[in-house]
All heavy atoms as an XYZ file, in Angstrom:
859
protein
N     110.728     71.151     98.804
C     110.739     72.454     99.443
C     109.446     72.639    100.247
O     108.351     72.472     99.729
C     110.879     73.532     98.372
C     110.879     74.910     98.923
S     111.033     76.066     97.546
C     112.039     77.259     98.291
N     109.586     73.010    101.493
C     108.434     73.194    102.373
C     107.914     74.618    102.211
O     108.676     75.583    102.306
C     108.846     72.961    103.857
C     107.686     73.229    104.774
C     109.382     71.560    104.029
N     106.608     74.766    101.941
C     106.075     76.125    101.770
C     106.092     76.884    103.106
O     105.978     76.290    104.174
C     104.643     75.898    101.298
C     104.297     74.509    101.697
C     105.586     73.745    101.771
N     106.255     78.187    102.989
C     106.263     79.028    104.194
C     104.872     79.022    104.815
O     103.868     78.965    104.108
C     106.660     80.457    103.832
N     104.797     79.052    106.157
C     103.479     79.055    106.793
C     102.735     80.363    106.483
O     103.345     81.406    106.286
C     103.804     78.968    108.284
C     105.196     79.441    108.410
C     105.877     79.131    107.111
N     101.432     80.249    106.396
C     100.619     81.431    106.140
C     100.567     82.267    107.414
O     100.562     81.730    108.521
C      99.211     81.033    105.724
C      99.178     80.353    104.383
C      97.765     80.016    103.992
C      97.778     79.321    102.645
N      96.465     78.876    102.254
N     100.502     83.583    107.237
C     100.501     84.485    108.378
C      99.334     84.214    109.317
O      99.496     84.163    110.528
C     100.465     85.944    107.900
C     100.658     86.999    108.966
C     102.005     86.821    109.647
C     100.561     88.374    108.371
N      98.143     84.011    108.761
C      96.997     83.770    109.626
C      97.141     82.458    110.396
O      96.625     82.317    111.485
C      95.688     83.817    108.848
C      95.604     82.760    107.767
O      96.570     82.059    107.494
N      94.445     82.663    107.156
N      97.846     81.482    109.827
C      98.104     80.230    110.519
C      99.023     80.464    111.713
O      98.821     79.902    112.779
C      98.731     79.225    109.558
C      99.167     77.938    110.204
C      98.349     76.785    109.712
C      98.896     75.469    110.213
N      98.212     74.980    111.368
N      99.995     81.325    111.540
C     100.925     81.629    112.624
C     100.158     82.209    113.810
O     100.369     81.842    114.952
C     102.018     82.617    112.163
C     102.937     81.947    111.150
C     102.823     83.131    113.347
C     103.901     82.896    110.461
N      99.229     83.117    113.529
C      98.514     83.789    114.608
C      97.344     82.980    115.154
O      96.817     83.295    116.191
C      98.023     85.159    114.156
C      99.124     86.172    114.085
C      99.472     86.751    112.879
C      99.828     86.536    115.210
C     100.491     87.676    112.811
C     100.846     87.452    115.149
C     101.180     88.023    113.948
N      96.932     81.936    114.451
C      95.804     81.160    114.953
C      96.246     79.912    115.715
O      95.454     79.316    116.415
C      94.868     80.787    113.807
O      95.544     79.953    112.892
N      97.502     79.503    115.540
C      98.005     78.354    116.295
C      98.071     78.688    117.781
O      98.186     79.839    118.173
C      99.413     77.966    115.824
C      99.382     77.198    114.518
O      98.292     76.782    114.107
O     100.457     77.030    113.921
N      97.996     77.644    118.567
C      98.134     77.828    120.013
C      99.554     78.320    120.303
O     100.527     77.748    119.826
C      97.871     76.488    120.726
C      97.732     76.604    122.208
C      96.496     77.378    122.619
O      95.691     77.778    121.794
N      96.348     77.606    123.891
N      99.659     79.383    121.064
C     100.967     79.941    121.366
C     101.383     79.529    122.769
O     100.538     79.263    123.618
C     100.970     81.478    121.243
C      99.699     82.074    121.760
C     101.270     81.932    119.880
C      99.628     83.564    121.638
N     102.680     79.467    122.985
C     103.144     79.097    124.321
C     102.729     80.147    125.343
O     102.315     81.245    124.996
C     104.674     79.049    124.169
C     104.978     79.784    122.924
C     103.752     79.767    122.077
N     102.848     79.794    126.591
C     102.477     80.710    127.672
C     103.312     81.990    127.570
O     104.525     81.946    127.422
C     102.718     80.035    129.019
C     102.072     80.769    130.154
C     102.134     79.969    131.439
O     101.882     78.750    131.400
O     102.441     80.580    132.457
N     102.628     83.125    127.633
C     103.279     84.421    127.486
C     103.078     85.255    128.742
O     102.079     85.100    129.441
C     102.695     85.185    126.299
C     102.776     84.520    124.931
C     102.005     85.330    123.910
C     104.224     84.375    124.498
N     104.013     86.156    128.954
C     103.842     87.095    130.062
C     102.752     88.091    129.676
O     102.338     88.171    128.517
C     105.159     87.833    130.335
O     105.435     88.729    129.266
N     102.297     88.857    130.633
C     101.240     89.841    130.362
C     101.697     90.858    129.321
O     100.948     91.223    128.417
C     100.864     90.558    131.663
C      99.641     91.421    131.532
C      99.193     92.008    132.845
O      99.303     91.328    133.883
O      98.731     93.164    132.835
N     102.959     91.293    129.409
C     103.494     92.255    128.460
C     103.559     91.651    127.057
O     103.196     92.290    126.073
C     104.882     92.714    128.897
C     105.475     93.784    128.012
C     106.820     94.250    128.513
C     107.368     95.323    127.592
N     108.655     95.828    128.042
N     104.005     90.395    126.962
C     104.075     89.719    125.667
C     102.682     89.529    125.066
O     102.487     89.695    123.871
C     104.770     88.367    125.812
C     106.251     88.469    126.107
C     106.871     87.136    126.493
O     106.177     86.280    127.081
O     108.067     86.959    126.201
N     101.696     89.204    125.918
C     100.306     89.051    125.445
C      99.788     90.373    124.900
O      99.122     90.415    123.872
C      99.405     88.565    126.585
C      99.694     87.149    126.962
C      98.443     86.310    127.018
O      97.363     86.786    126.656
O      98.587     85.152    127.415
N     100.096     91.470    125.597
C      99.660     92.790    125.153
C     100.282     93.132    123.792
O      99.598     93.614    122.898
C     100.032     93.848    126.192
C      99.513     95.221    125.819
O      98.322     95.324    125.439
O     100.294     96.190    125.892
N     101.579     92.866    123.639
C     102.252     93.124    122.363
C     101.665     92.277    121.239
O     101.444     92.763    120.130
C     103.754     92.864    122.486
C     104.552     93.892    123.281
C     105.989     93.415    123.498
C     104.543     95.226    122.578
N     101.382     91.005    121.519
C     100.790     90.124    120.522
C      99.414     90.655    120.112
O      99.076     90.694    118.932
C     100.675     88.699    121.052
C     100.073     87.683    120.086
C     100.926     87.545    118.834
C      99.902     86.339    120.772
N      98.632     91.097    121.083
C      97.311     91.659    120.798
C      97.438     92.894    119.905
O      96.668     93.066    118.960
C      96.599     92.004    122.112
C      95.265     92.617    121.920
N      94.174     91.900    121.485
C      94.836     93.890    122.082
C      93.143     92.705    121.386
N      93.507     93.916    121.747
N      98.418     93.751    120.191
C      98.626     94.948    119.377
C      98.996     94.583    117.941
O      98.475     95.172    116.992
C      99.722     95.825    119.984
C      99.303     96.534    121.246
C     100.448     97.334    121.834
O     101.351     97.764    121.127
N     100.431     97.519    123.144
N      99.877     93.618    117.772
C     100.310     93.209    116.435
C      99.137     92.600    115.666
O      98.945     92.892    114.487
C     101.484     92.205    116.525
C     101.746     91.537    115.185
C     102.736     92.908    117.020
N      98.334     91.791    116.326
C      97.197     91.160    115.669
C      96.172     92.188    115.204
O      95.494     91.992    114.208
C      96.507     90.186    116.621
C      97.202     88.865    116.785
C      96.503     88.090    117.852
C      96.184     86.693    117.438
N      95.528     85.925    118.494
N      96.041     93.274    115.933
C      94.988     94.245    115.659
C      95.451     95.496    114.931
O      94.672     96.427    114.771
C      94.292     94.631    116.963
C      93.542     93.462    117.537
O      92.740     92.843    116.856
N      93.821     93.124    118.786
N      96.691     95.528    114.489
C      97.194     96.723    113.790
C      96.565     96.805    112.410
O      96.432     95.817    111.720
C      98.732     96.697    113.727
C      99.266     97.973    114.296
C      99.247     96.539    112.341
C     100.711     97.952    114.593
N      96.117     97.969    112.075
C      95.513     98.195    110.760
C      96.065     99.492    110.189
O      96.338    100.437    110.904
C      93.988     98.337    110.872
C      93.289     97.144    111.492
C      93.268     95.961    110.536
N      92.580     94.816    111.087
C      93.173     93.811    111.696
N      94.470     93.787    111.851
N      92.483     92.804    112.157
N      96.169     99.535    108.882
C      96.567    100.774    108.238
C      95.307    101.540    107.877
O      94.209    101.001    107.917
C      97.450    100.510    107.001
O      97.979    101.739    106.551
C      96.673     99.844    105.892
N      95.478    102.794    107.557
C      94.328    103.619    107.221
C      93.657    103.102    105.953
O      94.331    102.731    105.001
C      94.748    105.095    107.072
O      93.601    105.893    106.843
C      95.731    105.300    105.966
N      92.332    103.062    105.942
C      91.652    102.607    104.720
C      91.791    103.612    103.583
O      92.069    104.791    103.820
C      90.193    102.478    105.142
C      90.057    103.123    106.450
C      91.413    103.334    107.025
N      91.581    103.165    102.368
C      91.646    104.050    101.206
C      90.609    105.146    101.359
O      89.497    104.905    101.793
C      91.395    103.250     99.934
C      91.411    104.104     98.695
C      91.481    103.260     97.443
N      91.274    104.044     96.264
C      92.128    104.938     95.772
N      93.263    105.146     96.395
N      91.865    105.609     94.682
N      90.991    106.348    100.996
C      90.098    107.505    101.082
C      90.022    108.138     99.700
O      91.022    108.634     99.186
C      90.626    108.499    102.111
C      89.636    109.570    102.464
O      88.840    109.947    101.574
O      89.653    110.045    103.606
N      88.852    108.112     99.093
C      88.690    108.604     97.721
C      88.918    110.103     97.587
O      89.044    110.609     96.472
C      87.310    108.231     97.181
C      87.194    106.749     96.940
O      88.186    106.094     96.636
N      86.005    106.208     97.089
N      88.987    110.821     98.710
C      89.293    112.252     98.633
C      90.754    112.478     98.247
O      91.139    113.569     97.853
C      89.029    112.932     99.982
C      87.572    112.884    100.417
C      87.413    113.464    101.793
N      88.098    112.616    102.760
C      88.254    112.926    104.052
N      87.796    114.060    104.524
N      88.871    112.101    104.862
N      91.583    111.432     98.376
C      93.011    111.552     98.119
C      93.455    110.482     97.125
O      94.101    109.511     97.500
C      93.791    111.430     99.426
C      93.237    112.299    100.514
C      92.496    111.749    101.555
C      93.431    113.665    100.486
C      91.970    112.551    102.546
C      92.913    114.474    101.479
C      92.171    113.917    102.505
N      93.118    110.657     95.841
C      93.396    109.609     94.859
C      94.841    109.551     94.368
O      95.251    108.563     93.786
C      92.463    109.965     93.697
C      92.328    111.450     93.788
C      92.380    111.771     95.265
N      95.622    110.591     94.587
C      96.984    110.603     94.043
C      97.946    109.838     94.946
O      97.614    109.451     96.060
C      97.475    112.046     93.873
O      97.716    112.632     95.135
N      99.145    109.660     94.453
C     100.135    108.937     95.236
C     100.740    109.805     96.342
O     101.323    109.283     97.280
C     101.243    108.400     94.332
O     101.853    109.464     93.637
N     100.615    111.129     96.242
C     101.095    112.012     97.297
C     100.054    112.014     98.414
O      98.968    112.549     98.268
C     101.308    113.427     96.754
C     101.864    114.363     97.815
O     101.872    114.044     99.002
N     102.318    115.525     97.386
N     100.409    111.420     99.536
C      99.462    111.230    100.625
C      99.641    112.237    101.768
O      99.145    112.026    102.870
C      99.577    109.803    101.155
C      99.148    108.750    100.151
C      97.662    108.822     99.856
O      96.835    108.693    100.737
N      97.318    109.055     98.594
N     100.331    113.341    101.509
C     100.585    114.330    102.563
C      99.278    114.894    103.123
O      99.115    115.004    104.350
C     101.472    115.457    102.045
N      98.348    115.257    102.257
C      97.079    115.806    102.726
C      96.263    114.754    103.466
O      95.610    115.040    104.475
C      96.274    116.375    101.548
C      94.988    117.111    101.919
C      95.260    118.262    102.887
C      94.303    117.637    100.667
N      96.319    113.519    102.991
C      95.641    112.412    103.661
C      96.193    112.267    105.086
O      95.440    112.120    106.059
C      95.839    111.134    102.851
C      94.996    109.988    103.284
N      95.075    108.768    102.684
C      94.062    109.857    104.250
C      94.231    107.930    103.255
N      93.605    108.568    104.214
N      97.496    112.314    105.206
C      98.166    112.239    106.506
C      97.689    113.360    107.423
O      97.303    113.131    108.568
C      99.683    112.306    106.298
S     100.629    112.725    107.761
N      97.715    114.587    106.911
C      97.312    115.765    107.694
C      95.865    115.613    108.183
O      95.554    115.874    109.348
C      97.476    117.017    106.842
C      96.972    118.268    107.470
C      95.842    118.944    107.136
C      97.577    119.020    108.536
N      95.698    120.060    107.920
C      96.748    120.128    108.800
C      98.731    118.848    109.289
C      97.041    121.071    109.781
C      99.021    119.787    110.272
C      98.190    120.877    110.504
N      94.981    115.169    107.295
C      93.578    115.004    107.674
C      93.395    113.896    108.703
O      92.599    114.049    109.632
C      92.709    114.726    106.443
C      92.364    115.993    105.702
O      92.626    117.094    106.167
N      91.785    115.842    104.535
N      94.103    112.792    108.561
C      93.989    111.699    109.537
C      94.459    112.162    110.918
O      93.845    111.837    111.928
C      94.784    110.471    109.093
C      94.177    109.715    107.947
C      92.840    109.121    108.307
N      92.344    108.299    107.215
C      91.124    107.823    107.162
N      90.258    108.079    108.111
N      90.747    107.086    106.143
N      95.532    112.919    110.957
C      96.030    113.423    112.232
C      94.986    114.339    112.871
O      94.689    114.233    114.063
C      97.362    114.164    112.037
C      98.041    114.520    113.337
C      98.862    113.598    113.983
C      97.864    115.765    113.932
C      99.488    113.923    115.191
C      98.478    116.091    115.131
C      99.293    115.159    115.752
O      99.893    115.475    116.937
N      94.398    115.218    112.088
C      93.395    116.140    112.610
C      92.077    115.437    112.943
O      91.360    115.875    113.842
C      93.185    117.307    111.646
C      94.278    118.339    111.800
O      94.257    119.150    112.710
N      95.264    118.282    110.921
N      91.755    114.348    112.259
C      90.580    113.556    112.625
C      90.776    112.947    114.014
O      89.837    112.861    114.802
C      90.323    112.454    111.598
C      89.732    112.971    110.305
C      89.683    111.928    109.204
O      90.207    110.796    109.387
O      89.129    112.241    108.138
N      91.998    112.530    114.318
C      92.309    112.012    115.647
C      92.114    113.115    116.686
O      91.511    112.893    117.737
C      93.740    111.462    115.673
C      94.244    111.137    117.043
C      93.757    110.172    117.885
C      95.319    111.768    117.739
N      94.468    110.172    119.050
C      95.435    111.143    118.987
C      96.190    112.801    117.413
C      96.394    111.517    119.925
C      97.143    113.167    118.331
C      97.240    112.529    119.576
N      92.604    114.317    116.383
C      92.448    115.434    117.314
C      90.973    115.800    117.496
O      90.541    116.113    118.616
C      93.236    116.651    116.822
C      94.750    116.487    116.790
C      95.407    117.743    116.223
C      95.295    116.173    118.165
N      90.212    115.745    116.419
C      88.777    116.029    116.506
C      88.093    115.006    117.409
O      87.254    115.363    118.239
C      88.153    116.025    115.109
C      86.667    116.344    115.031
C      86.384    117.747    115.557
C      86.175    116.214    113.600
N      88.463    113.758    117.273
C      87.919    112.707    118.134
C      88.246    112.997    119.597
O      87.383    112.901    120.473
C      88.456    111.344    117.727
S      87.866    109.982    118.762
N      89.500    113.363    119.868
C      89.900    113.698    121.242
C      89.054    114.848    121.785
O      88.602    114.814    122.933
C      91.382    114.075    121.296
C      92.402    112.966    121.126
C      93.816    113.535    121.140
C      92.247    111.899    122.198
N      88.844    115.842    120.946
C      88.062    117.010    121.355
C      86.616    116.622    121.671
O      86.048    117.055    122.666
C      88.115    118.062    120.250
C      87.544    119.397    120.610
C      87.787    120.393    119.482
C      87.411    121.790    119.919
N      87.760    122.781    118.899
N      86.032    115.787    120.815
C      84.634    115.398    120.977
C      84.406    114.410    122.119
O      83.309    114.338    122.654
C      84.098    114.810    119.668
C      83.954    115.843    118.577
C      83.529    115.253    117.244
O      83.569    114.011    117.072
O      83.166    116.052    116.362
N      85.437    113.650    122.489
C      85.274    112.645    123.556
C      85.875    113.099    124.878
O      85.970    112.306    125.811
C      85.934    111.309    123.156
O      87.332    111.515    122.961
C      85.290    110.718    121.928
N      86.282    114.349    124.953
C      86.887    114.826    126.196
C      88.254    114.235    126.451
O      88.593    113.872    127.576
N      89.038    114.113    125.384
C      90.409    113.586    125.425
C      90.487    112.120    125.862
O      91.407    111.709    126.547
C      91.301    114.455    126.319
C      91.459    115.861    125.805
C      92.477    116.644    126.608
C      92.620    118.037    126.034
N      93.628    118.823    126.686
N      89.500    111.319    125.438
C      89.489    109.889    125.733
C      90.378    109.170    124.715
O      89.942    108.844    123.616
C      88.066    109.349    125.685
C      87.964    107.902    126.137
O      89.009    107.204    126.180
O      86.847    107.469    126.462
N      91.637    108.934    125.095
C      92.634    108.324    124.195
C      92.189    106.940    123.706
O      92.417    106.586    122.559
C      93.984    108.196    124.908
C      94.628    109.503    125.284
C      95.465    110.103    124.166
O      95.779    109.396    123.194
O      95.787    111.291    124.274
N      91.550    106.174    124.587
C      91.167    104.809    124.224
C      90.117    104.790    123.111
O      90.214    104.011    122.168
C      90.639    104.076    125.455
C      90.542    102.582    125.264
C      90.218    101.859    126.550
O      90.889    102.135    127.564
O      89.298    101.029    126.525
N      89.115    105.658    123.199
C      88.070    105.703    122.173
C      88.616    106.184    120.829
O      88.060    105.867    119.788
C      86.928    106.623    122.615
C      86.039    106.030    123.664
C      84.887    106.959    123.991
C      83.997    106.348    125.054
N      82.924    107.250    125.456
N      89.687    106.957    120.864
C      90.234    107.554    119.636
C      91.458    106.812    119.109
O      92.099    107.264    118.163
C      90.580    109.019    119.898
S      89.143    109.993    120.383
N      91.772    105.680    119.714
C      92.986    104.946    119.344
C      93.022    104.581    117.864
O      94.063    104.654    117.230
C      93.118    103.681    120.207
C      94.378    102.879    119.932
C      95.658    103.648    120.184
O      95.722    104.462    121.093
N      96.667    103.402    119.384
N      91.873    104.223    117.292
C      91.852    103.824    115.882
C      92.254    104.996    114.985
O      92.987    104.814    114.008
C      90.473    103.237    115.479
C      89.393    104.282    115.481
C      90.566    102.587    114.113
N      91.837    106.209    115.323
C      92.207    107.382    114.529
C      93.705    107.680    114.660
O      94.349    108.067    113.694
C      91.377    108.601    114.940
C      89.911    108.424    114.638
C      89.009    108.142    115.655
C      89.443    108.508    113.342
C      87.671    107.969    115.380
C      88.100    108.333    113.053
C      87.218    108.058    114.082
O      85.890    107.881    113.808
N      94.230    107.503    115.846
C      95.671    107.693    116.047
C      96.440    106.669    115.207
O      97.437    107.002    114.558
C      96.029    107.564    117.527
C      97.505    107.662    117.848
C      98.052    109.034    117.607
N      99.478    109.075    117.918
C     100.217    110.142    117.862
N      99.690    111.303    117.544
N     101.486    110.105    118.149
N      95.958    105.426    115.206
C      96.618    104.380    114.423
C      96.596    104.706    112.940
O      97.581    104.513    112.239
C      95.958    103.022    114.680
C      96.574    101.887    113.906
C      98.036    101.677    114.204
O      98.436    101.713    115.367
N      98.846    101.489    113.193
N      95.473    105.233    112.451
C      95.393    105.626    111.037
C      96.441    106.692    110.717
O      97.129    106.617    109.707
C      94.008    106.175    110.692
C      92.905    105.150    110.621
C      91.582    105.558    110.629
C      93.157    103.783    110.556
C      90.546    104.639    110.548
C      92.135    102.861    110.490
C      90.827    103.296    110.483
O      89.811    102.394    110.410
N      96.542    107.694    111.591
C      97.500    108.774    111.357
C      98.935    108.238    111.377
O      99.739    108.550    110.494
C      97.328    109.870    112.399
N      99.236    107.426    112.378
C     100.591    106.898    112.515
C     100.935    105.973    111.348
O     102.080    105.930    110.911
C     100.738    106.167    113.870
C     102.007    105.358    113.943
C     100.680    107.176    115.009
N      99.938    105.266    110.810
C     100.230    104.320    109.738
C     100.503    105.003    108.401
O     101.187    104.440    107.563
C      99.085    103.315    109.573
O      97.953    103.928    108.996
N      99.999    106.210    108.203
C     100.197    106.871    106.909
C     101.207    108.014    106.976
O     101.811    108.372    105.984
C      98.852    107.365    106.318
C      99.031    107.652    104.837
C      98.299    108.537    107.078
C      97.753    107.788    104.071
N     101.407    108.596    108.146
C     102.297    109.758    108.284
C     103.725    109.334    108.625
O     103.917    108.387    109.390
C     101.805    110.683    109.394
S     100.172    111.366    109.117
N     104.703    110.056    108.113
C     106.087    109.800    108.555
C     106.215    110.069    110.060
O     105.577    110.973    110.597
C     106.905    110.822    107.750
C     106.044    111.173    106.577
C     104.630    111.073    107.064
N     107.021    109.263    110.719
C     107.192    109.389    112.170
C     107.635    110.791    112.581
O     107.184    111.309    113.602
C     108.201    108.358    112.689
C     107.681    106.956    112.586
O     106.474    106.726    112.533
N     108.581    105.998    112.532
N     108.522    111.391    111.786
C     108.993    112.741    112.112
C     107.850    113.750    112.126
O     107.822    114.648    112.960
C     110.059    113.207    111.117
C     111.386    112.491    111.303
O     111.576    111.838    112.345
O     112.230    112.588    110.399
N     106.916    113.607    111.214
C     105.798    114.547    111.148
C     104.939    114.455    112.403
O     104.629    115.461    113.024
C     104.936    114.277    109.927
C     105.553    114.620    108.615
C     106.874    114.921    108.370
C     104.894    114.680    107.359
N     107.060    115.154    107.038
C     105.858    115.014    106.380
C     103.592    114.463    106.948
C     105.561    115.149    105.044
C     103.287    114.601    105.606
C     104.255    114.947    104.672
N     104.543    113.222    112.767
C     103.681    113.085    113.941
C     104.418    113.518    115.205
O     103.827    114.144    116.074
C     103.140    111.652    114.088
O     104.223    110.730    114.086
C     102.160    111.319    112.989
N     105.708    113.215    115.288
C     106.488    113.651    116.457
C     106.546    115.176    116.520
O     106.360    115.769    117.592
C     107.899    113.065    116.403
N     106.781    115.822    115.383
C     106.823    117.296    115.348
C     105.464    117.894    115.679
O     105.379    118.893    116.395
C     107.286    117.795    113.983
C     108.766    117.546    113.754
O     109.527    117.326    114.693
N     109.179    117.560    112.503
N     104.397    117.301    115.167
C     103.060    117.819    115.453
C     102.693    117.617    116.917
O     102.093    118.494    117.535
C     102.025    117.164    114.543
C     102.160    117.554    113.101
C     102.768    118.671    112.596
C     101.698    116.824    111.971
N     102.708    118.678    111.225
C     102.050    117.562    110.805
C     101.019    115.622    111.806
C     101.736    117.139    109.521
C     100.702    115.201    110.526
C     101.064    115.954    109.400
N     103.073    116.468    117.485
C     102.825    116.238    118.916
C     103.557    117.279    119.753
O     103.009    117.832    120.716
C     103.268    114.828    119.323
C     102.368    113.728    118.773
O     101.223    114.032    118.350
O     102.805    112.560    118.757
N     104.795    117.543    119.367
C     105.597    118.553    120.066
C     104.970    119.943    119.933
O     104.868    120.691    120.916
C     107.008    118.573    119.459
C     108.119    118.666    120.470
C     109.461    118.518    119.782
O     110.012    119.554    119.350
O     109.942    117.368    119.680
N     104.558    120.293    118.733
C     103.942    121.598    118.495
C     102.649    121.745    119.295
O     102.345    122.824    119.818
C     103.673    121.797    117.009
N     101.880    120.667    119.422
C     100.656    120.713    120.223
C     100.986    121.005    121.682
O     100.322    121.813    122.330
C      99.891    119.389    120.114
C      99.163    119.231    118.806
C      98.378    117.933    118.687
N      97.661    117.578    119.888
C      97.898    116.477    120.606
N      98.826    115.621    120.242
N      97.197    116.220    121.682
N     102.033    120.353    122.199
C     102.455    120.580    123.589
C     102.893    122.024    123.806
O     102.643    122.600    124.858
C     103.587    119.622    123.966
C     103.156    118.185    124.119
C     104.340    117.233    124.307
O     105.465    117.712    124.584
O     104.119    116.015    124.159
N     103.533    122.600    122.791
C     104.019    123.979    122.891
C     102.948    125.014    122.566
O     103.160    126.215    122.734
C     105.215    124.170    121.940
C     106.421    123.333    122.305
C     107.480    123.320    121.213
O     107.261    123.921    120.142
O     108.525    122.687    121.430
N     101.802    124.555    122.049
C     100.719    125.450    121.688
C     100.910    126.158    120.346
O     100.279    127.167    120.078
N     101.780    125.616    119.493
C     102.053    126.245    118.201
C     101.548    125.413    117.025
O     101.864    125.729    115.876
C     103.583    126.470    118.023
O     104.254    125.201    118.106
C     104.120    127.410    119.088
N     100.771    124.388    117.276
C     100.278    123.498    116.212
C      99.276    124.256    115.352
O      98.367    124.913    115.852
C      99.637    122.244    116.814
C      99.146    121.264    115.799
C     100.013    120.649    114.916
C      97.791    120.975    115.705
C      99.559    119.733    113.981
C      97.322    120.067    114.782
C      98.213    119.435    113.911
N      99.433    124.143    114.028
C      98.586    124.881    113.089
C      97.230    124.216    112.862
O      96.332    124.843    112.299
C      99.308    125.026    111.751
N      97.070    122.976    113.273
C      95.821    122.268    113.046
C      94.816    122.488    114.173
O      94.823    123.530    114.833
N      93.978    121.498    114.382
C      92.943    121.574    115.403
C      93.521    121.751    116.795
O      94.508    121.116    117.149
C      92.134    120.254    115.400
C      90.810    120.340    114.703
C      90.503    119.045    114.013
C      89.739    120.670    115.699
N      92.885    122.578    117.582
C      93.303    122.772    118.980
C      92.427    121.886    119.867
O      91.215    121.898    119.750
C      93.137    124.235    119.400
C      93.821    125.232    118.481
C      95.322    125.224    118.653
C      95.955    126.344    117.868
N      96.831    125.913    116.814
N      93.065    121.115    120.730
C      92.311    120.259    121.633
C      92.444    120.781    123.042
O      93.471    121.135    123.504
C      92.811    118.792    121.556
C      92.045    117.921    122.499
C      92.677    118.268    120.149
């Protein structure tokens, strides 16, 4: 039985020639990270952790003059821990001006 290749081996091998879009997607997959453990939220219910990560992203946007690129890591943290429906609803509420969290 042949052992399955290790994930890091897959990403470190030379890859065939890729289009610019494929290279961008590969770069995104290689660099995706989930939110680090936060001792303020020790329980298994991560709703408050999610809410805080989303608002930390908004705070970053506010402090950097809405520089999406500088705040991308905070957005990734929020997206990695929050249900998609929540972030979509919060994004929508922000557009409508009814979001209960930080105003940017």
